N, C-alpha and C positions, 0 to 999 in steps of 0.2 A: 886188275881184285883189288892185290893187295894196297894199291896206293890207295883206291877206297878206301879200305878198309883202316887205314893208320891216319887218312884225314876225317874221319867220322871219330875217332878213338880222341884225335889231338880235339877236335870241335868240342866233343862231351868235355875234355876234363878243363877247355877255357872256359864250357859256359858256367860249369861246376864252380870253377875260381873265382871268376866275374860274380855271381849271383851271391859269394860268400864275403865279398869286397866293396866298398865305395870308393870312386875316383880319388886319388890322391893331390892331383895336382891342379885339374879342371875345377873351375871358378861354376858355383851353381846357377850363378843369376840368369847367362843365357839360356833361350829356351830352348825346350827338348828337339831336338834333329837339326837345331842350327849347323852342326858340323859333320851334316848329310853322314855317308856311309863311305868304305873303299871302293877305287875300281877295281878294274882287272891287271890297273899302271900300277897300284900304291896310291894315288894322291886322293882328297877328299872330291868324292861326286856322287855319282848313281852307280852302275856298272858296268857302261863300256864310253861314258862320256864324263871330262874333270869339270868339276862345275866351280864358279867363282869362291865359293865356299872354303873354311879354312875346316880340317879335322880337328877332333876335340870340342873341348867348350871352355878353352883359356879364353879367357877377358884379358885386358889390358894389367903389364906386366906378373903374369902370370902363365905358366907354362902347362902344355898337354900333350898326353901320348894315347898313341891308338897303335893296335895290333890284327891282323886279318887276317883271315885264310879265305879262299874264294874256290870253286868249281865251276867249269864250264864243261858239259857233258853233249855232244853232240854226233851224228850218226859215224862219221870216221873218224871223231878226233877228241882229245879231253885235252884242257887247258887248266893247271893247277897253280894257283897263288899263292905266295906267302909274301906278307909285307907289314910295314911299319912306316909310324909317320910322328916326328913331333915339331907341335907348333909355342910358339912363342907371341902371348899378347893379340889374340887374331888379328896377328899380322902378317908372319911371314911361317908359312909350314915347308920343311924338310921332309922326302919320304924317301922308300928305296921297297923295291918290288923284286922278287924271285919267279921268274915263270919256267913252269914246264909244260913242255906243248909234246902229247905223247901222238904220235901217228897212229892210229889203233888198226888203220886199214893198210897203211903200206909200209909199217913196222920203224923202228927208229923212236927217237925224242927230236924235240929243240930247245934250247936253253938259252934265256935271256936275262940278265940284270937292269934294273930301269933305278936311276937316281933323279928322284925329283926335287924341284925349287919351287914354291908358289908364292907370291908375296902379293897381297892385297892392297891395291894402288887406291883407289878412292869408294866411296858411297858406304851402304849398308844394306845388310840383307833385307830387313824387317824396317828398319827406323828412315825418314827421308825420304825427300823424293827420288835422289838418284840410286841407281841398280846398286849393287857390288857390285866390282870391279877386279880381277885379279888378272896379273900376266903370271907366265912360267915357263919352264922348260925339263924337260925329260931327256937326260942323256941316256942312250940304250947301247947297250954290249951285248952282242947274239957272243954264245959260247961254243955253238956249234954250226961253224961256218963254212964247213963243208956241202952239203946240201944245197943251202942258199945260192953259194959260189958256182955249183952246179946248174945250178936253173938260173943261174943270167946277173945275181944279186952284184951290186958294183964294191960294198963296203959291207963292215963288220961289225961296225958302230957309226949313231948320229943322236943328232940333237932336233927335237921337236920343240919349237916354241907355239906358246899359243896365250890368247887374250880369252878370257872369260867375264860372260855379265848377267846375274844372277838377280833374281827381286822374288820375295814372298807378301801374298798380299794373306791376310791374316780373317778376313772377312769377304772372300771373293765370290763368284757365282755360287748358288745354292749355299750361302750361308758357310762355305768350308774355305780353309788357308790353303793357297795356290802359289805353286810354284815354277818358275818360267827360268830356264838357265840357254843362253846361246855361248857356244865357242868357236873361234875359228882359228885354224891349227897350221903351221907350219911343217910341214913334212917328208922325207923321202922312205919315210919306212913302208917294208912291204909287210902285211899281216900282221901290225903293230911294231916289227923289226925281228919276229922271229923265221921268217923268210929275209932277211939284210936290209940293207938298205939301198935304195938306186936303184936301175936296172938297164937291160939292154934295150928298152923299148924309151928309158926317159932317165936319165938323172938329177935330174932338178927338183928343187924343191917346190913344193904345188899348196896351193891352201885349199885346204880341208874344211867344211862346215858342219859342226856338230849343234844337237838340241836335245833340251831333255823338257817334259812337263808331266807335275807332278800333282797331286791332289788328296790331302789327309782326309780320311774318313773321319779321325778323332784325332785329337794330339797325339795319338802311339802309331799309328797306321796310317799309309800311304798307298797309292796308287801312281802309276805312270807310266811314260811310254819315252824312249830315246831313240834318237838315229846319228849314226856316225856316217860319214862321207870316206870314203878310201879312194884313196891314189892306185893309178893301176901301170905299173914302173915293166913288169915284166912280160915278155914277148910266149913263153909257155904257157901261162894259165891266166887270163883275169880275175883281178878282184873287183871283188863288188860291196856295196854300200852295208854297212850291219843295221839290225832294228832290235828291241825287244821290247817286251810290256813287264812292269816290275811290280813288286807288291812290296814294302819295305815297310818292318816292326819295330819301335823302339819302345820295348818294355822298360828301360831305365834310361839315364845317363851314361851307365857301365856298357850299354851293350844294342848292337843294331845286327838285322836280320834280315837281309834282302835275297827274294826270290826269285827268278824270271824265266820268262821264255823268251829264248833266243831265234832270231834268224840270222845266220851268218851267211847265209845263199852261199857262192862256190869260193872252195879252198883249196888251192893248187890243182884245179878242175875237176875235183870233184863238186858237183853237187848238191844241193837240197840240204845243207848243212842248219839243220835246226834242231832245239833240244830244250835244255834247261842252264840253268844258273843258278848256285848258292852261292850267301858270302857274308860271313860272320864277322864283325868288328868287334873288339874290346876297346875300351877307353878310359883313360885314366886322368 
């Protein structure tokens, strides 16, 4: 309860500050929402899937930055995320996220740091025939490895490598703007890395598929769904795929708010882990 109140207070302060200031570095030429939101791993994307987009609205020869808060509440767990990113020229994104996973039913918490790098390889989200294609990596360091090691995890750190392709159609079906993103990820992470990396069942990298589809109701409001395939490395409990259905609101280029219904299925042997996700991002 204390953590929830702290998050709400911090969120309120951030909203007030962002409402009183304009972006410092980001260019006003890029279209609203083309920087997307912040994922639970700190990079630009939806909620649980990184997109080929780069954070902020920085265009050629400009810098952009974001700060973000996020929280996932499901039946037996709570994931709190604080993150930030720095982008240059709509070409390179560097990100950081701190995750705290509260084991509400079991007791205790797991902590992880994620350092991300994403580079736009070619293409453009809006213009031209080719989709925007980006390659990225996420280096993850588990700071509470005793529990993951006890349930069979092999390592306390690991690096995910992924490639994402995204394209937006400004006049798609129903005369709405649509965005589609697909991601392929090579990973050994158990539950994002919160339960370590590799395990007694499988200690090798595997390729996992991820996807997002969004439709803009108007230029500021979008709805969509996401899917994230997960590896299954630990023998003590099966790891299952994740889903969400989200609403994203971009009132200005300084602020984005994402709310989602999340279905994380079974986590650490506890079934039916569904609930809600809320993310707030400020862009500068």
